N, C-alpha and C positions, 0 to 999 in steps of 0.2 A: 568562412570556408572558401578554399581556393578551388576553382573548377576550370578545366579546359573545355572549350566548347567546339564541337565539330558539326558544321552544317553549311548549307549553301543557299537554298531558295528562300522565298518570303516566309514560308511555313516555319523555317528555322529561325529567321530573323525575329519573328514575334516572340519565340521562346527566349532567345538571347536577350531581347529587350526586357522581358519580364524578370529574368534572372538578374540582370544588371540593376534594374529598379529595386529589386528586393535586397540589394546590398551584397550579393556574392562577389567575391574577388575573381576576376577573369584574367589570368596572366597570359593566356594564349588562346587564339582562335585558329582552327583549321578549316579551310574552305577550298572549294574547287578552283583551279586556275581560271583566270579571266577568259571569257569566250567571246567570239564574234557574235554580234546580235544587231538587230535593227536593219533598216534599209541600206545603210552604208556598211554593214557588217564590221563595225568597229569593235575593238575589244572592250568588253564591259565587265566591271567587277560584279560579283554576286551580291545579293541583298545583305548577306551576312558580313561580307567584307566591307561594304559601305558603312554598315552600322559600326563595325569595329574601328574603322579609320576615324569615323566621326567622334568616337569616344576614346581614342588613343590607346586601343587595345592591340598588342602585337599580333600580326597575322602570318601564318605559314600556308603556302599553297602547293603542297606536293602533288605531282602528277600520279604518284602511286605510293603506297605504304609498304609494298613488298620489298624486303631487303634483297631477295633473290629474283626480282622482277626486271622489267624493262628499264626502270629508272631507279637503280639502287642508291644513287647519290641523293635523290630527293627523299627517299625513305630514311636514309641515314641522317640527313639534316633534320627531318621531322622527329626522329627518335631523340636526337640531341635536344631539340627544343622542348619536347614533351618531358624529358627527364629533368631538364633545368628549370622547368616551370614549377616543380615541386607541388603539384596539385593534389588535392584530396580525392578528386573524382573527375571523370570525363562525362560530359553530356553530349549525346549524338542525336541529331534530328535532321533527317533527309540530307545526309552528308554527300552520298554518291560514291564513296569508296568503301570497300570491304575492310574491316579492321582485322589485320592478321593477328596471330596468337601473341606476337611480341608486344603489341599494344595492350592487350588484356593482361599480360604478365607484368608489364611496367606499372599499370594502374592498379594492380592487385584486386582486392574485392573480397566479399564474404566467402568463407570456407564452410559455412554451416550447410546442412542438408536442407533442400527445399521440401516443403510439405506438398501433399497432393500426389500427383503421379498416377500410375496405372491403378485403375480401380476406384479412383476418387471421383466423386460427383462434381459436375460443372459448377453447381451452386456453392461448393466449398472452394471457391476461387479466391483471388487476392483481395486484400482489404479494399473496400470501396473508398473513394476519396471523401474527405470530410466535406460537408456542405458549406463550411466556412472557408472562403478563400484566404490565402496568405495576404493578398492585397485587399485593402478595405474598399468600401463602396465608392470612395472618391478616387480610387487608383493610387492612394498613398500607401506607404509601407509601414505597417505597425512595428513597434520596437522589437518584437520577438523575431522578426525576419532578419533584422540586422544583428541579432544576437547569435546567429549560427556561426560558430567559430571553427577554426581548423580542427580536424579530428586527430592531428598528430601523425605518428608513425604509421598507424593502420590506415591504409587507403580503402576507399569505398568501391572502387572498380568503375566500370563503364555503364552508364544508364542510357537507354534509348526511349525517345518519344515516338510511339508508333500510332498512326491514325486509323486504327481498327480495333475491334474486340477480338484479340488473339484467342485461339489460333486461326480464326477466320481472316482471310486476306493478308497473309504474310506476303512480303515482296514490295515491288516498286510503286504500285499504283492502287493503293487500297481505297482511296476516295472515289476514283473513277469506277472501279469495279463494283463497289457497294451499290452505287446508283444504278449502274448498268444491270446488275442482277435483280434489282427491285427490292433490296433490303429495306426494312422498315426502321432499322436503327443501326447506329454505328457508335464510335466513341474513341477514346484514347486509352492506350495501355502503356504504362510506364514499366519498362522491362530492364532486368539486369542482363547485360549482353554476354553472349558466349560466342563460340566460333560459327554457329549455325546461322541460317538465314531467318532471322526473327524468331528464334526458337528458345530464347532465354526465359528465365523464371519471371513471372508476372509479380509486380510490386503494388501498383495502384491501377484501378480501372474506373472509368466513369463513362456512362452511356449518354447518348443524345439521340433524339428522333431524327430521321431523314424525312423532311417535309416533301409533299407531292410536287412542290415547285422548285425544290433544291436543284441547283447545278453543282458541278464540281467546284466552281468558283465560290459560290455562297457557302457550301458545306466546308470547303477548305478554310475559309475565314473563321468560322465558328470553331472548328477543330483546332486551328492554330492557337487561338486564344485559350481554349481549354487545355491544350497540351502545355503551354507555358505555365499556366496556373498550377497544374498537377505536378509539373517538374519542380517548381518552387516548394510545393508541399512535400514531395518525396524526399528532397534533399534535407529539408528541415527534420523530417522523421528519421532519415538515415543517420544523421549526426548524433541522434540520441538512441540509436538502436531500435527505432520504432517501426521498422519495416519487416514484414514476414514474407519471404519469397515463396511463391507457389508455382509448381511445374505446370506447364501448359498441358491440357488434356490431349490425348492422342486422337480422339475423335473430333470431327468438325474442322479439320485442317483444310484450308483452301489457299490458293496462290493468286496474288494480284500481279499478273504479268505486266511488263512495261507496255505503255500505250504506243502503238505504231501508227504512223500517218495513214497507212492504207485502211485502217479501221474507220476512218472518217467517211468512207463511201457508204451511203445509205442503201440498204438492200430492201427494196419495196415488196419483196416476197415474204418478208417477215411480218409479224402481227403489228398492228398500229401501236399497241402498248409497248412492245419491245423497241420499236423505232423511236417512240417518244422518250423512253428511258435513255437510249443511246445518245439522242440529241442533248439531253441534259447532262449525261456523263461526259460528253466530249466538248462541253462548254466550260472554259474557254479554249481548251486544246484537246484534240487537233481541229475541232469544229466540224460537225457533221456536214456533208456536202453531197450534191447530186447534180448531174448535168441535165440541162433542158434548153431547147432553142439555141443550141450551139455555145452555151456558156455554162460554167460551173457555178452554182449558187451555194453559199453557205446557209445552213438553216440553224438559227440560233434558238428559236422557241417554237414549240408545237404542242398540241394536245389531242388526245383521242376525242373524236367528235361523234355524237350519237348519230345513228343512221346506218343503213346498209349500203354495200357497194352494188351498183346496178349490174344486172346480168350482162356479161360481155365486156365489162370494164377491165382493163389490164392493170396489173400492179404498177404504181407510179403515175397512173393517168390522172390528170387534173379534172375533177368532177364539177367544181364550182369555184367562182372567184368573187370576192366581195371585199369591202373595206375591213371586214372583221377577220379575213384570212383566206388562204388558198386551201381548198379541200382536195386531198389527194387520196387515191385508192391504195390501201395496203392489202395484205393477204386476207384479213378477216374483218376489215372495217375501214373507217375513214380517219385520216389524220389531217388536222387543220394546222397549217403553217402560219404563224402569226408574227414572226420576225425573221427577215431574210437579208442577204447581202450578196451583191454581185461583185465580180472581180474589179478591184480598184475603187469600189464604192464603200459607203458606210453601212453598218447594220441599221435597218429601218423597220418600223412597224409595217404591217402588211399594207395599210392604206397609203402610206408614203412611198413604199417600195413600188407599188403597182402604178404610181404616176409616172415612173421612169422606166418601167420594165413590163412589157406586155405579156401577161399570162392569160390564156383563154382555155375554157373547157375543151378537152380532147387532146391537148398537148400531153406528152408523156415524159416524166422524169426517168432518166436512166439510172443504172446502178454503178457501172464502172467509172471511176474517177481517175483519168489518166494523169492529170496534173493538179496540184493544189491550187486553189484560187488565190 
């Protein structure tokens, strides 16, 4: 089977690597243009582009796919590349560009009616993924994966790997928002794309638990691996007509809005549990932060600590300092900070951090973060 892959960050690279290892022919990769990054702000290729170049896969980097937009020449060149690739399907994972209608039209897709819809129960959802992965326990590719051949004239359309249990957390930052909200589980939804924002029919779903210690970084890595495996399975099923699309329910919709840097500022008037979740949700980006003693500190790890806030203590006030952590008053309890970082320094456990930065009871963390550390 020939597939076009559209994706940009590490989450997408993991999926592309699994599809490549499973024997799918990838004649074209679409990814975002190189961006300035790092201390020197030099142009850097995306994770997906780096993988494609390492494996001699042709790459296109349009600034837009809108033929009537700001960069119509980029969109026209991308359309020519997509058409000439003669692919059976397109797989999209954290690409960063909206697919206009012409892309969906070029890639075709199922015309059958989706099951479910208004009045259907949530339990009557899409088929759950098989417990047997396409890749075996050694990471090798069993023969049946290589046997997925081109489907011929009938195209399969555009598939999306979305890191949530749709329709919850449609949008740009589903992993961050699930942790921030205190969700106990999340997962991967393989979706047949339409023109809406993550509104397409569901094809495969698999859940995983969100651990109490999960950060966006750790949960991202588990979901990326799961997304790649499910996409391999979905394409194998699609080639033999084994997928049943199911409409997303109208109830339970929520949106995972893009993470903004200003959200990093810790609000000590919130509960200790909310602050702890936000610290995990914003690790590694944008990293929760708070000013104290004239500097802005990044807080990488923290936990709700047993005990009550003394009468008269202000939100953000340092209550106790030890090698185990820095205890800070929140709205309804105590938050123990266990991994911190000062501007220009490294992230350190509390004991190491306190050897180079004096924090004492009575100091008060602020809320406003005027500049990122």
